C-alpha positions as CSV (number, residue, x, y, z in Angstrom):
1,M,0.0,0.0,0.0
2,R,2.8,2.4,0.8
3,F,4.4,1.7,-2.5
4,L,1.2,2.5,-4.4
5,R,0.8,5.8,-2.5
6,L,4.4,6.7,-3.3
7,L,3.9,5.8,-6.9
8,F,0.8,7.9,-7.1
9,L,2.5,10.9,-5.5
10,V,5.5,10.6,-7.9
11,V,3.1,10.5,-10.9
12,V,1.2,13.6,-9.7
13,A,4.5,15.4,-9.0
14,L,5.8,14.6,-12.5
15,A,2.6,15.8,-14.0
16,A,2.8,19.0,-12.0
17,L,6.4,19.6,-13.2
18,Y,5.4,18.9,-16.8
19,L,2.5,21.4,-16.5
20,A,4.8,24.0,-15.0
21,E,7.4,23.6,-17.7
22,A,4.8,23.7,-20.5
23,N,3.1,26.9,-19.1
24,R,5.9,29.3,-18.2
25,A,4.6,32.2,-20.3
26,P,3.5,35.2,-18.3
27,V,-0.1,36.2,-18.3
28,T,-1.8,39.3,-17.1
29,I,-4.2,38.9,-14.3
30,S,-6.7,41.8,-13.9
31,L,-8.7,42.2,-10.8
32,D,-10.5,45.3,-12.1
33,P,-14.0,44.5,-13.2
34,F,-14.3,47.8,-15.1
35,P,-11.0,48.4,-16.8
36,G,-10.5,52.0,-18.0
37,G,-7.6,51.5,-20.3
38,D,-4.7,49.3,-21.2
39,A,-2.9,49.5,-17.8
40,S,-5.0,48.9,-14.8
41,E,-3.9,49.4,-11.2
42,F,-5.4,46.1,-10.2
43,S,-3.5,43.9,-12.6
44,F,-0.2,41.9,-12.4
45,K,1.7,39.5,-14.5
46,A,2.4,35.9,-13.4
47,P,3.4,32.7,-15.1
48,L,0.4,30.6,-16.1
49,F,1.4,27.6,-14.1
50,L,1.4,29.7,-10.9
51,V,-2.1,30.9,-11.7
52,I,-3.3,27.3,-12.3
53,F,-1.6,26.0,-9.1
54,A,-3.1,29.0,-7.0
55,A,-6.6,28.3,-8.4
56,V,-6.3,24.6,-7.5
57,A,-5.0,25.4,-4.0
58,L,-7.8,27.9,-3.5
59,G,-10.3,25.4,-4.6
60,V,-9.0,22.8,-2.2
61,V,-9.0,25.2,0.7
62,L,-12.5,26.5,0.0
63,G,-13.8,22.9,-0.5
64,A,-12.3,21.8,2.8
65,A,-13.8,24.9,4.6
66,V,-17.3,24.2,3.2
67,S,-17.0,20.5,4.1
68,W,-15.9,21.4,7.6
69,L,-18.7,23.9,8.1
70,G,-21.2,21.4,6.7
71,H,-20.3,18.8,9.3
72,V,-20.7,21.1,12.3
73,D,-24.0,19.5,13.3
74,I,-22.5,16.0,13.0
75,R,-19.6,16.9,15.2
76,R,-22.0,18.5,17.8
77,R,-24.1,15.3,17.9
78,A,-21.0,13.2,18.3
79,R,-19.8,15.3,21.3
80,T,-23.3,15.0,22.8
81,A,-23.3,11.2,22.3
82,Q,-19.8,10.9,23.8
83,S,-20.8,12.8,26.9
84,E,-24.0,10.7,27.3
85,L,-21.9,7.5,26.9
86,A,-19.5,8.6,29.6
87,K,-22.4,9.5,31.9
88,T,-24.1,6.1,31.2
89,R,-20.9,4.2,31.8
90,S,-20.4,5.9,35.2
91,E,-24.0,5.2,36.1
92,V,-23.5,1.5,35.1
93,E,-20.4,1.3,37.2
94,G,-22.1,2.9,40.2
95,L,-25.0,0.4,39.9
96,R,-22.5,-2.5,39.6
97,Q,-20.7,-1.3,42.8
98,Q,-24.0,-0.9,44.5
99,S,-25.3,-4.4,43.6
100,L,-21.9,-5.9,44.7
101,A,-22.1,-4.1,48.0
102,G,-25.7,-5.3,48.4
103,L,-24.6,-8.9,47.8
104,T,-21.8,-8.8,50.3
105,G,-23.9,-6.9,52.8
106,D,-26.6,-9.7,52.9
107,G,-24.1,-12.3,54.0
108,V,-23.7,-13.9,50.7
109,K,-20.1,-14.3,50.0
110,K,-18.3,-16.2,47.3
């Protein structure tokens, strides 16, 4: 299993290197929705592979955040269930000790 994971990571890394090598040309990124002319204050130049990698990274981070926020209710219910389980276990242990004390108190010994 470890070998397959390593092989997969090597293939992905080689694909990323190939993508970076093939897309080195600079592109202009404009953040101005209403450009007034050729040169905008809200634009910059970057290699295309950096733009692609940044977009993928942003997508992964936003997807993880949305997934984490979507599971808030499940995590809350799990915490409640764990606290109820601990409370039930302590009650069971208390009842067990109480029943054992009742058995030894009546003169029944093993």
